[in-house]
mmJSON file of the N, C-alpha and C atoms, coordinates in Angstrom:
{"data_MODEL":{"atom_site":{
"group_PDB":["ATOM","ATOM","ATOM","ATOM","ATOM","ATOM","ATOM","ATOM","ATOM","ATOM","ATOM","ATOM","ATOM","ATOM","ATOM","ATOM","ATOM","ATOM","ATOM","ATOM","ATOM","ATOM","ATOM","ATOM","ATOM","ATOM","ATOM","ATOM","ATOM","ATOM","ATOM","ATOM","ATOM","ATOM","ATOM","ATOM","ATOM","ATOM","ATOM","ATOM","ATOM","ATOM","ATOM","ATOM","ATOM","ATOM","ATOM","ATOM","ATOM","ATOM","ATOM","ATOM","ATOM","ATOM","ATOM","ATOM","ATOM","ATOM","ATOM","ATOM","ATOM","ATOM","ATOM","ATOM","ATOM","ATOM","ATOM","ATOM","ATOM","ATOM","ATOM","ATOM","ATOM","ATOM","ATOM","ATOM","ATOM","ATOM","ATOM","ATOM","ATOM","ATOM","ATOM","ATOM","ATOM","ATOM","ATOM","ATOM","ATOM","ATOM","ATOM","ATOM","ATOM","ATOM","ATOM","ATOM","ATOM","ATOM","ATOM","ATOM","ATOM","ATOM","ATOM","ATOM","ATOM","ATOM","ATOM","ATOM","ATOM","ATOM","ATOM","ATOM","ATOM","ATOM","ATOM","ATOM","ATOM","ATOM","ATOM","ATOM","ATOM","ATOM","ATOM","ATOM","ATOM","ATOM","ATOM","ATOM","ATOM","ATOM","ATOM","ATOM","ATOM","ATOM","ATOM","ATOM","ATOM","ATOM","ATOM","ATOM","ATOM","ATOM","ATOM","ATOM"],
"id":[1,2,3,4,5,6,7,8,9,10,11,12,13,14,15,16,17,18,19,20,21,22,23,24,25,26,27,28,29,30,31,32,33,34,35,36,37,38,39,40,41,42,43,44,45,46,47,48,49,50,51,52,53,54,55,56,57,58,59,60,61,62,63,64,65,66,67,68,69,70,71,72,73,74,75,76,77,78,79,80,81,82,83,84,85,86,87,88,89,90,91,92,93,94,95,96,97,98,99,100,101,102,103,104,105,106,107,108,109,110,111,112,113,114,115,116,117,118,119,120,121,122,123,124,125,126,127,128,129,130,131,132,133,134,135,136,137,138,139,140,141,142,143,144],
"type_symbol":["N","C","C","N","C","C","N","C","C","N","C","C","N","C","C","N","C","C","N","C","C","N","C","C","N","C","C","N","C","C","N","C","C","N","C","C","N","C","C","N","C","C","N","C","C","N","C","C","N","C","C","N","C","C","N","C","C","N","C","C","N","C","C","N","C","C","N","C","C","N","C","C","N","C","C","N","C","C","N","C","C","N","C","C","N","C","C","N","C","C","N","C","C","N","C","C","N","C","C","N","C","C","N","C","C","N","C","C","N","C","C","N","C","C","N","C","C","N","C","C","N","C","C","N","C","C","N","C","C","N","C","C","N","C","C","N","C","C","N","C","C","N","C","C"],
"label_atom_id":["N","CA","C","N","CA","C","N","CA","C","N","CA","C","N","CA","C","N","CA","C","N","CA","C","N","CA","C","N","CA","C","N","CA","C","N","CA","C","N","CA","C","N","CA","C","N","CA","C","N","CA","C","N","CA","C","N","CA","C","N","CA","C","N","CA","C","N","CA","C","N","CA","C","N","CA","C","N","CA","C","N","CA","C","N","CA","C","N","CA","C","N","CA","C","N","CA","C","N","CA","C","N","CA","C","N","CA","C","N","CA","C","N","CA","C","N","CA","C","N","CA","C","N","CA","C","N","CA","C","N","CA","C","N","CA","C","N","CA","C","N","CA","C","N","CA","C","N","CA","C","N","CA","C","N","CA","C","N","CA","C","N","CA","C","N","CA","C"],
"label_alt_id":[null,null,null,null,null,null,null,null,null,null,null,null,null,null,null,null,null,null,null,null,null,null,null,null,null,null,null,null,null,null,null,null,null,null,null,null,null,null,null,null,null,null,null,null,null,null,null,null,null,null,null,null,null,null,null,null,null,null,null,null,null,null,null,null,null,null,null,null,null,null,null,null,null,null,null,null,null,null,null,null,null,null,null,null,null,null,null,null,null,null,null,null,null,null,null,null,null,null,null,null,null,null,null,null,null,null,null,null,null,null,null,null,null,null,null,null,null,null,null,null,null,null,null,null,null,null,null,null,null,null,null,null,null,null,null,null,null,null,null,null,null,null,null,null],
"label_comp_id":["ARG","ARG","ARG","LEU","LEU","LEU","GLU","GLU","GLU","SER","SER","SER","SER","SER","SER","CYS","CYS","CYS","LYS","LYS","LYS","THR","THR","THR","TYR","TYR","TYR","GLU","GLU","GLU","THR","THR","THR","ASP","ASP","ASP","LEU","LEU","LEU","ILE","ILE","ILE","ILE","ILE","ILE","SER","SER","SER","GLU","GLU","GLU","PHE","PHE","PHE","SER","SER","SER","LEU","LEU","LEU","VAL","VAL","VAL","ASP","ASP","ASP","GLY","GLY","GLY","TYR","TYR","TYR","GLU","GLU","GLU","TYR","TYR","TYR","GLU","GLU","GLU","PHE","PHE","PHE","LEU","LEU","LEU","ASP","ASP","ASP","GLU","GLU","GLU","VAL","VAL","VAL","ILE","ILE","ILE","VAL","VAL","VAL","LYS","LYS","LYS","GLY","GLY","GLY","LYS","LYS","LYS","SER","SER","SER","GLU","GLU","GLU","PRO","PRO","PRO","VAL","VAL","VAL","LYS","LYS","LYS","ILE","ILE","ILE","TYR","TYR","TYR","THR","THR","THR","ILE","ILE","ILE","GLN","GLN","GLN","LYS","LYS","LYS"],
"label_asym_id":["A","A","A","A","A","A","A","A","A","A","A","A","A","A","A","A","A","A","A","A","A","A","A","A","A","A","A","A","A","A","A","A","A","A","A","A","A","A","A","A","A","A","A","A","A","A","A","A","A","A","A","A","A","A","A","A","A","A","A","A","A","A","A","A","A","A","A","A","A","A","A","A","A","A","A","A","A","A","A","A","A","A","A","A","A","A","A","A","A","A","A","A","A","A","A","A","A","A","A","A","A","A","A","A","A","A","A","A","A","A","A","A","A","A","A","A","A","A","A","A","A","A","A","A","A","A","A","A","A","A","A","A","A","A","A","A","A","A","A","A","A","A","A","A"],
"label_entity_id":["1","1","1","1","1","1","1","1","1","1","1","1","1","1","1","1","1","1","1","1","1","1","1","1","1","1","1","1","1","1","1","1","1","1","1","1","1","1","1","1","1","1","1","1","1","1","1","1","1","1","1","1","1","1","1","1","1","1","1","1","1","1","1","1","1","1","1","1","1","1","1","1","1","1","1","1","1","1","1","1","1","1","1","1","1","1","1","1","1","1","1","1","1","1","1","1","1","1","1","1","1","1","1","1","1","1","1","1","1","1","1","1","1","1","1","1","1","1","1","1","1","1","1","1","1","1","1","1","1","1","1","1","1","1","1","1","1","1","1","1","1","1","1","1"],
"label_seq_id":[1,1,1,2,2,2,3,3,3,4,4,4,5,5,5,6,6,6,7,7,7,8,8,8,9,9,9,10,10,10,11,11,11,12,12,12,13,13,13,14,14,14,15,15,15,16,16,16,17,17,17,18,18,18,19,19,19,20,20,20,21,21,21,22,22,22,23,23,23,24,24,24,25,25,25,26,26,26,27,27,27,28,28,28,29,29,29,30,30,30,31,31,31,32,32,32,33,33,33,34,34,34,35,35,35,36,36,36,37,37,37,38,38,38,39,39,39,40,40,40,41,41,41,42,42,42,43,43,43,44,44,44,45,45,45,46,46,46,47,47,47,48,48,48],
"pdbx_PDB_ins_code":[null,null,null,null,null,null,null,null,null,null,null,null,null,null,null,null,null,null,null,null,null,null,null,null,null,null,null,null,null,null,null,null,null,null,null,null,null,null,null,null,null,null,null,null,null,null,null,null,null,null,null,null,null,null,null,null,null,null,null,null,null,null,null,null,null,null,null,null,null,null,null,null,null,null,null,null,null,null,null,null,null,null,null,null,null,null,null,null,null,null,null,null,null,null,null,null,null,null,null,null,null,null,null,null,null,null,null,null,null,null,null,null,null,null,null,null,null,null,null,null,null,null,null,null,null,null,null,null,null,null,null,null,null,null,null,null,null,null,null,null,null,null,null,null],
"Cartn_x":[7.103,7.993,9.422,9.808,11.179,11.318,10.224,10.27,10.902,10.644,11.186,12.705,13.305,14.763,15.487,14.778,15.417,16.306,15.84,16.624,17.901,17.789,18.945,20.04,19.642,20.605,20.859,20.274,20.454,20.199,19.033,18.627,17.136,16.704,15.292,14.45,15.12,14.384,15.091,14.354,14.874,13.924,14.501,13.689,14.286,13.438,13.903,14.387,15.069,15.579,14.451,13.244,12.106,11.523,11.971,11.439,12.419,13.582,14.587,14.129,14.359,14.037,15.242,15.313,16.39,16.268,17.399,17.393,17.887,18.178,18.683,19.948,20.774,21.93,21.62,21.834,21.48,22.72,22.581,23.628,23.091,23.78,23.39,23.586,22.598,22.685,22.911,22.1,22.143,21.214,21.253,20.255,19.537,18.225,17.444,16.296,15.857,14.649,13.494,12.522,11.364,10.21,9.359,8.22,7.39,7.097,6.283,7.086,8.406,9.267,10.256,10.641,11.613,13.01,13.104,14.39,14.819,16.131,16.601,16.284,16.049,15.76,16.879,17.412,18.443,17.767,18.329,17.761,18.772,18.236,19.043,18.478,19.307,18.847,19.322,18.711,19.135,20.358,21.393,22.605,22.325,22.978,22.79,23.756],
"Cartn_y":[40.088,39.499,39.986,40.347,40.81,42.321,43.035,44.503,45.084,44.483,45.006,44.88,44.074,43.894,44.968,45.779,46.802,47.728,48.152,49.063,48.378,47.124,46.368,46.283,46.057,45.886,47.184,48.274,49.605,49.61,49.101,49.066,49.367,49.771,50.105,48.901,47.844,46.703,45.407,44.462,43.123,42.132,41.182,40.142,38.776,37.778,36.429,35.741,34.634,33.849,33.376,33.312,32.824,33.891,35.138,36.246,36.755,36.123,36.587,36.334,37.309,37.179,37.635,37.193,37.615,39.099,39.715,41.107,42.07,41.566,42.396,41.764,42.602,42.097,42.233,41.153,41.107,41.037,41.551,41.449,40.583,39.484,38.598,39.323,39.237,39.886,38.893,37.828,36.947,35.761,34.825,33.766,33.976,34.032,34.315,33.32,33.143,32.357,33.348,33.183,34.074,33.391,34.215,33.715,32.765,31.605,30.631,29.636,29.799,28.879,28.231,27.001,26.325,26.331,26.519,26.544,27.984,28.249,29.606,30.0,31.275,31.835,32.814,32.712,33.65,34.952,36.068,37.369,38.2,39.02,39.817,41.222,42.123,43.432,43.625,44.542,44.827,45.723,45.378,46.192,47.529,48.556,49.912,50.188],
"Cartn_z":[33.922,34.913,34.759,33.545,33.333,33.448,33.273,33.255,34.519,35.646,36.901,36.982,36.121,36.113,35.315,34.572,33.736,34.557,35.699,36.534,37.033,37.424,37.909,36.855,35.603,34.513,33.747,34.223,33.634,32.125,31.76,30.363,30.269,29.084,28.881,28.475,27.994,27.456,27.812,28.349,28.608,27.96,27.224,26.592,26.919,26.916,27.222,25.952,26.145,25.028,24.106,24.611,23.833,22.908,23.065,22.263,21.213,21.091,20.136,18.703,17.834,16.413,15.596,14.358,13.463,13.149,12.82,12.412,13.477,14.665,15.763,16.327,16.931,17.661,19.146,19.873,21.284,22.159,23.362,24.371,25.506,25.778,26.871,28.195,29.07,30.375,31.509,31.537,32.703,32.481,33.406,33.501,34.825,34.781,35.984,36.124,37.345,37.611,37.669,36.787,36.8,37.528,38.093,38.861,37.995,38.528,37.821,36.998,36.939,36.184,37.144,36.85,37.71,37.103,35.801,35.106,34.846,34.851,34.549,33.107,32.904,31.588,31.245,30.029,29.58,29.18,29.652,29.31,28.53,27.637,26.719,26.623,26.104,25.683,24.251,23.531,22.161,22.228,21.453,21.436,20.801,21.326,20.812,19.7],
"occupancy":[1.0,1.0,1.0,1.0,1.0,1.0,1.0,1.0,1.0,1.0,1.0,1.0,1.0,1.0,1.0,1.0,1.0,1.0,1.0,1.0,1.0,1.0,1.0,1.0,1.0,1.0,1.0,1.0,1.0,1.0,1.0,1.0,1.0,1.0,1.0,1.0,1.0,1.0,1.0,1.0,1.0,1.0,1.0,1.0,1.0,1.0,1.0,1.0,1.0,1.0,1.0,1.0,1.0,1.0,1.0,1.0,1.0,1.0,1.0,1.0,1.0,1.0,1.0,1.0,1.0,1.0,1.0,1.0,1.0,1.0,1.0,1.0,1.0,1.0,1.0,1.0,1.0,1.0,1.0,1.0,1.0,1.0,1.0,1.0,1.0,1.0,1.0,1.0,1.0,1.0,1.0,1.0,1.0,1.0,1.0,1.0,1.0,1.0,1.0,1.0,1.0,1.0,1.0,1.0,1.0,1.0,1.0,1.0,1.0,1.0,1.0,1.0,1.0,1.0,1.0,1.0,1.0,1.0,1.0,1.0,1.0,1.0,1.0,1.0,1.0,1.0,1.0,1.0,1.0,1.0,1.0,1.0,1.0,1.0,1.0,1.0,1.0,1.0,1.0,1.0,1.0,1.0,1.0,1.0],
"B_iso_or_equiv":[0.0,0.0,0.0,0.0,0.0,0.0,0.0,0.0,0.0,0.0,0.0,0.0,0.0,0.0,0.0,0.0,0.0,0.0,0.0,0.0,0.0,0.0,0.0,0.0,0.0,0.0,0.0,0.0,0.0,0.0,0.0,0.0,0.0,0.0,0.0,0.0,0.0,0.0,0.0,0.0,0.0,0.0,0.0,0.0,0.0,0.0,0.0,0.0,0.0,0.0,0.0,0.0,0.0,0.0,0.0,0.0,0.0,0.0,0.0,0.0,0.0,0.0,0.0,0.0,0.0,0.0,0.0,0.0,0.0,0.0,0.0,0.0,0.0,0.0,0.0,0.0,0.0,0.0,0.0,0.0,0.0,0.0,0.0,0.0,0.0,0.0,0.0,0.0,0.0,0.0,0.0,0.0,0.0,0.0,0.0,0.0,0.0,0.0,0.0,0.0,0.0,0.0,0.0,0.0,0.0,0.0,0.0,0.0,0.0,0.0,0.0,0.0,0.0,0.0,0.0,0.0,0.0,0.0,0.0,0.0,0.0,0.0,0.0,0.0,0.0,0.0,0.0,0.0,0.0,0.0,0.0,0.0,0.0,0.0,0.0,0.0,0.0,0.0,0.0,0.0,0.0,0.0,0.0,0.0],
"pdbx_formal_charge":[null,null,null,null,null,null,null,null,null,null,null,null,null,null,null,null,null,null,null,null,null,null,null,null,null,null,null,null,null,null,null,null,null,null,null,null,null,null,null,null,null,null,null,null,null,null,null,null,null,null,null,null,null,null,null,null,null,null,null,null,null,null,null,null,null,null,null,null,null,null,null,null,null,null,null,null,null,null,null,null,null,null,null,null,null,null,null,null,null,null,null,null,null,null,null,null,null,null,null,null,null,null,null,null,null,null,null,null,null,null,null,null,null,null,null,null,null,null,null,null,null,null,null,null,null,null,null,null,null,null,null,null,null,null,null,null,null,null,null,null,null,null,null,null],
"auth_seq_id":[1,1,1,2,2,2,3,3,3,4,4,4,5,5,5,6,6,6,7,7,7,8,8,8,9,9,9,10,10,10,11,11,11,12,12,12,13,13,13,14,14,14,15,15,15,16,16,16,17,17,17,18,18,18,19,19,19,20,20,20,21,21,21,22,22,22,23,23,23,24,24,24,25,25,25,26,26,26,27,27,27,28,28,28,29,29,29,30,30,30,31,31,31,32,32,32,33,33,33,34,34,34,35,35,35,36,36,36,37,37,37,38,38,38,39,39,39,40,40,40,41,41,41,42,42,42,43,43,43,44,44,44,45,45,45,46,46,46,47,47,47,48,48,48],
"auth_comp_id":["ARG","ARG","ARG","LEU","LEU","LEU","GLU","GLU","GLU","SER","SER","SER","SER","SER","SER","CYS","CYS","CYS","LYS","LYS","LYS","THR","THR","THR","TYR","TYR","TYR","GLU","GLU","GLU","THR","THR","THR","ASP","ASP","ASP","LEU","LEU","LEU","ILE","ILE","ILE","ILE","ILE","ILE","SER","SER","SER","GLU","GLU","GLU","PHE","PHE","PHE","SER","SER","SER","LEU","LEU","LEU","VAL","VAL","VAL","ASP","ASP","ASP","GLY","GLY","GLY","TYR","TYR","TYR","GLU","GLU","GLU","TYR","TYR","TYR","GLU","GLU","GLU","PHE","PHE","PHE","LEU","LEU","LEU","ASP","ASP","ASP","GLU","GLU","GLU","VAL","VAL","VAL","ILE","ILE","ILE","VAL","VAL","VAL","LYS","LYS","LYS","GLY","GLY","GLY","LYS","LYS","LYS","SER","SER","SER","GLU","GLU","GLU","PRO","PRO","PRO","VAL","VAL","VAL","LYS","LYS","LYS","ILE","ILE","ILE","TYR","TYR","TYR","THR","THR","THR","ILE","ILE","ILE","GLN","GLN","GLN","LYS","LYS","LYS"],
"auth_asym_id":["A","A","A","A","A","A","A","A","A","A","A","A","A","A","A","A","A","A","A","A","A","A","A","A","A","A","A","A","A","A","A","A","A","A","A","A","A","A","A","A","A","A","A","A","A","A","A","A","A","A","A","A","A","A","A","A","A","A","A","A","A","A","A","A","A","A","A","A","A","A","A","A","A","A","A","A","A","A","A","A","A","A","A","A","A","A","A","A","A","A","A","A","A","A","A","A","A","A","A","A","A","A","A","A","A","A","A","A","A","A","A","A","A","A","A","A","A","A","A","A","A","A","A","A","A","A","A","A","A","A","A","A","A","A","A","A","A","A","A","A","A","A","A","A"],
"auth_atom_id":["N","CA","C","N","CA","C","N","CA","C","N","CA","C","N","CA","C","N","CA","C","N","CA","C","N","CA","C","N","CA","C","N","CA","C","N","CA","C","N","CA","C","N","CA","C","N","CA","C","N","CA","C","N","CA","C","N","CA","C","N","CA","C","N","CA","C","N","CA","C","N","CA","C","N","CA","C","N","CA","C","N","CA","C","N","CA","C","N","CA","C","N","CA","C","N","CA","C","N","CA","C","N","CA","C","N","CA","C","N","CA","C","N","CA","C","N","CA","C","N","CA","C","N","CA","C","N","CA","C","N","CA","C","N","CA","C","N","CA","C","N","CA","C","N","CA","C","N","CA","C","N","CA","C","N","CA","C","N","CA","C","N","CA","C","N","CA","C"],
"pdbx_PDB_model_num":[1,1,1,1,1,1,1,1,1,1,1,1,1,1,1,1,1,1,1,1,1,1,1,1,1,1,1,1,1,1,1,1,1,1,1,1,1,1,1,1,1,1,1,1,1,1,1,1,1,1,1,1,1,1,1,1,1,1,1,1,1,1,1,1,1,1,1,1,1,1,1,1,1,1,1,1,1,1,1,1,1,1,1,1,1,1,1,1,1,1,1,1,1,1,1,1,1,1,1,1,1,1,1,1,1,1,1,1,1,1,1,1,1,1,1,1,1,1,1,1,1,1,1,1,1,1,1,1,1,1,1,1,1,1,1,1,1,1,1,1,1,1,1,1]
}}}
């Protein structure tokens, strides 16, 4: 559901707030409504 947003945000990888793990630095991108959810989900990419 998030993969199609990669082009919009000009990044190769987008992950939701529910997939964050320690050991990486993330850059917040946006809050979006994903198909099948009623609440916004925070999306991030890994910092380069």
